Structure formats: C-alpha cells, structure tokens
C-alpha positions as CSV (number, residue, x, y, z in Angstrom):
1,M,156.7,221.5,230.6
2,M,159.7,220.3,229.5
3,N,160.1,217.8,226.6
4,E,160.7,215.0,228.1
5,E,162.1,212.2,226.1
6,P,160.5,208.6,227.1
7,V,162.6,206.5,228.9
8,M,163.5,203.2,227.5
9,E,164.1,200.6,229.2
10,E,166.9,198.2,228.6
11,S,165.5,194.8,226.7
12,P,167.8,191.9,227.8
13,N,169.3,191.6,224.1
14,A,169.7,194.9,223.7
15,T,172.9,193.9,226.5
16,Q,173.8,191.0,224.3
17,S,177.1,191.3,222.7
18,G,177.7,191.6,218.7
19,A,178.0,187.7,218.6
20,G,174.9,187.2,220.6
21,R,172.8,189.8,217.8
22,N,174.6,187.6,215.4
23,A,173.6,184.2,216.7
24,S,170.1,185.7,216.8
25,A,170.1,187.2,213.0
26,N,171.4,183.8,212.2
27,C,168.3,182.3,213.2
28,A,165.7,184.4,211.9
29,S,167.6,183.8,208.3
30,N,167.6,180.4,209.0
31,G,164.0,180.0,209.4
32,S,163.3,182.3,206.1
33,E,165.9,179.7,204.4
34,R,163.7,177.1,205.3
35,R,160.5,179.1,204.5
36,F,162.8,180.3,201.0
37,A,163.6,176.6,201.0
38,A,160.1,174.9,201.3
39,V,158.8,177.4,198.7
40,E,161.4,176.7,196.2
41,R,160.3,173.0,196.9
42,D,157.0,173.9,196.9
43,V,157.3,175.8,192.9
44,A,159.8,172.7,192.1
45,V,156.3,170.4,193.2
46,I,154.5,172.2,190.6
47,G,156.7,173.2,187.6
48,S,156.8,169.1,187.6
49,N,153.4,168.6,187.2
50,Y,152.6,170.8,184.5
51,A,152.4,169.0,180.7
52,T,155.3,169.7,178.4
53,K,154.6,170.9,174.6
54,E,156.4,167.7,173.5
55,D,154.3,165.5,176.9
56,I,150.9,166.4,174.6
57,V,152.6,165.7,171.3
58,K,153.7,162.4,172.7
59,L,149.8,162.2,174.0
60,E,148.4,163.5,171.0
61,A,150.4,160.5,169.0
62,R,149.0,157.8,171.5
63,V,145.6,158.7,171.1
64,Q,145.9,159.5,167.4
65,D,147.0,155.6,167.3
66,R,144.2,154.2,169.6
67,L,141.6,155.9,167.1
68,S,143.2,154.4,164.2
69,R,143.4,150.6,166.2
70,I,139.2,151.4,167.1
71,E,138.2,152.6,163.6
72,S,140.2,149.5,162.0
73,G,138.1,147.4,164.6
74,M,134.9,149.0,163.7
75,S,135.7,148.6,160.0
76,A,135.8,144.7,160.4
77,I,133.0,144.6,162.6
78,E,130.9,147.0,160.2
79,N,131.4,144.0,157.7
80,R,130.8,141.3,159.2
81,L,127.4,143.0,160.4
82,V,126.7,143.9,156.4
83,R,127.4,140.3,155.7
84,W,125.2,138.7,158.3
85,Y,122.4,141.1,157.2
86,F,123.6,140.0,153.1
87,G,123.1,136.4,154.2
88,T,120.3,136.8,156.4
89,S,118.0,138.6,154.0
90,V,119.3,135.8,151.2
91,A,117.8,133.6,153.5
92,L,114.4,134.9,154.5
93,V,113.4,135.7,150.8
94,A,114.6,132.2,149.7
95,L,112.2,131.2,152.5
96,V,109.6,133.4,151.6
97,F,109.9,132.4,147.5
98,S,109.5,129.0,148.6
99,I,106.7,128.7,150.9
100,G,105.1,131.4,148.2
101,R,105.7,127.5,145.9
102,L,104.3,125.6,148.6
103,M,101.0,127.2,148.6
C-alpha cells in the first residue's frame, strides 16, 4: 500500500481571486472591530460609574455639613426640651406646695 494523500476538494472560496479573499478578511476584521468597539464602550461605561477619590472627598464634605446641621438642630431641640422640663417641674412643685398649704 502506498501512502496516499487525501484528496482535498476545492472549496468555492479557494478559487476566489485575491480581492475576494481580502473582502472576506475585511468582513472578519470589521466584525472584530465592532466587538472591540463594543467592549471599549462597555469599559468606558463601567469606568464612568466608579467614584474617584475626589468624588469621595466631596461626598464626605457634604455628609459632614449635613451632620453638623443635624447636630445643631438637635441641640436646639434639646434646649427647648430642658426648658419645658424645668418649667413644668417648677410649676408642679408650686402646685404641690400650694395644695399642701390649703390642706
């Protein structure tokens, strides 16, 4: 038996001229370029959604500002509550002494 090489049939693309091969190569590269452009776009979107150190510093300043306003508001409320408590306590003590004197 002799070593026979397999007979390969010519595909329709095999008979194309050089221009036809370049066109199919261009289609393949266009597909790759489109996929690469889609990946670049996705990476840009992902990158735009990340916070930078500057963004975090700005956010921290805004949070600190709001916290200080909340603390000053709470301080004002606390002062009002203490005044009401003190005023109510004095009034109750006076009421108890006056009722005690009447008895």
